Steps between C-alpha positions, in 0.01 A plus 500: 500500500316647203567870451278755319663602169744785555557428869760300683683494827820708519837340526415148383663247267244300304614170341262470202436190287448570131380277208725217380377546145142614444470859608147441617627287787549782733294578809292812556714556812822481308374756246388718793833484678712554185294805418519652845865456609774758438745262335484159326833320525512257205729221388472636140345845467415447133318180573309652795427816297285291266294369794455841656394644162246224461328626812570868448735526798739797499707418806876567478712197409853420613708192441568244772662185352765242606792723396396821683277373780743559783550860396126555432404339827697762697345788302142364518515433869607863560198614288262278687642624833424856378141394435496376141278215397685248281371199303743227409427294189681238292457430138249222574344348804597575855826695575782321683378150396792419264485870417661814637354644814654311790766756575251793504254310720779414744631856505151628569458256783831590659391868482178417687275589203148361440497252208164395345453214255254548220454137389418382148642288218767243572638263237572211743152509648328540166695199356436288812126570478476323159766244537301212630787433750445510878465858616455470874875535546758620248857633484592786275863453397517773240803492268749221566858602582725533199792312660473126466599423857248733656227391259560135597506584861163673477332231294627227731347683793170531312494136371348365823233768536140403459408848401434607138806675374484821294784637289568793267713465189579699185363348179844436348605292805170316543612178334811487723287559814268213417790256459655611825166463686470148347844403614456609858132442558411211265211485255246692706170657389562857391366799311652778298307835505601734216386852430227489764205742449646606166382432143715193447471346851572126522491229752674171440444214753660157534798319631827693494641267237211577263524872560878488436437320172229744397716809565803338337306455173410866480714735302462772765304584813386855569353683797508475875515147635388344834569127569316300764604155612310263734652424839638167619252215499539124569587461131773755493624480849846451656744236375463306826140430421541408135267221382646150538432438133724788413786355701454167327520667158819679604659178625406322174626779286833519697548131473442517123753782473395617159305826564699821577433626854362844394259345243378238749445764765304720257281209381416385849441845627238556230343154562470544875450873526801567727822690487761406233777608747371275778480199268841577354656494852318180580636339183857595598443348844385173347803501261733547798347205684476284186 
């Protein structure tokens, strides 16, 4: 619903998408809403203040981030119940998508309040649109769990999916993420999207092994990063469906007994575009039966 500037419905929570980089990537409707509500609840008030200033918006700002969201949610719900109009924004993109906002939205729903999305920029969708990977179905996985066991559990559950997989990662951990994805998913087609819509935006496409090598050679990586990986295909499918030629190579290598298991698994994973972990387990099975 487009609203005339300066007008809005009372007692509503707006969830407003904001630019992921370029400040011109904001909708007319978002500017309208941000300028007409009573309060803008922002992940970082200093960051959002620059956006509001760019469009000469004077609306009151309050913080609503991961460390105070529970407390803020209670306060904001009371204000909305009393008739205030509140807009929720994150630092970039759509609130509650790997950003604060979920608790406030849930609290507003439980209070029976009206919640209106004001759609706009989204890093996963922007990256997917230029990736060259299948976009009819995709899975947004966000940031991987920090604990190794939970991370492995999640990636094992995603390994068999035919959907394009989308991940977030910090620049300093990007090299590690690419190696982990290679180990669990194999040498699949992938893309790194860095600093999207900003001055130094960059898109790197290729097999995971090549992307990992490219990032490893750089002294540093800066900016926001989104990583997309192709889903399971006949060439990177389950271990039960591995090509017969691959099994023959494993048998021959095991019989020779010269190549370390880890190195053999890595070499064959790259050659056949499948998971290093799956090949590693298959090699161990052949060794047991040898």
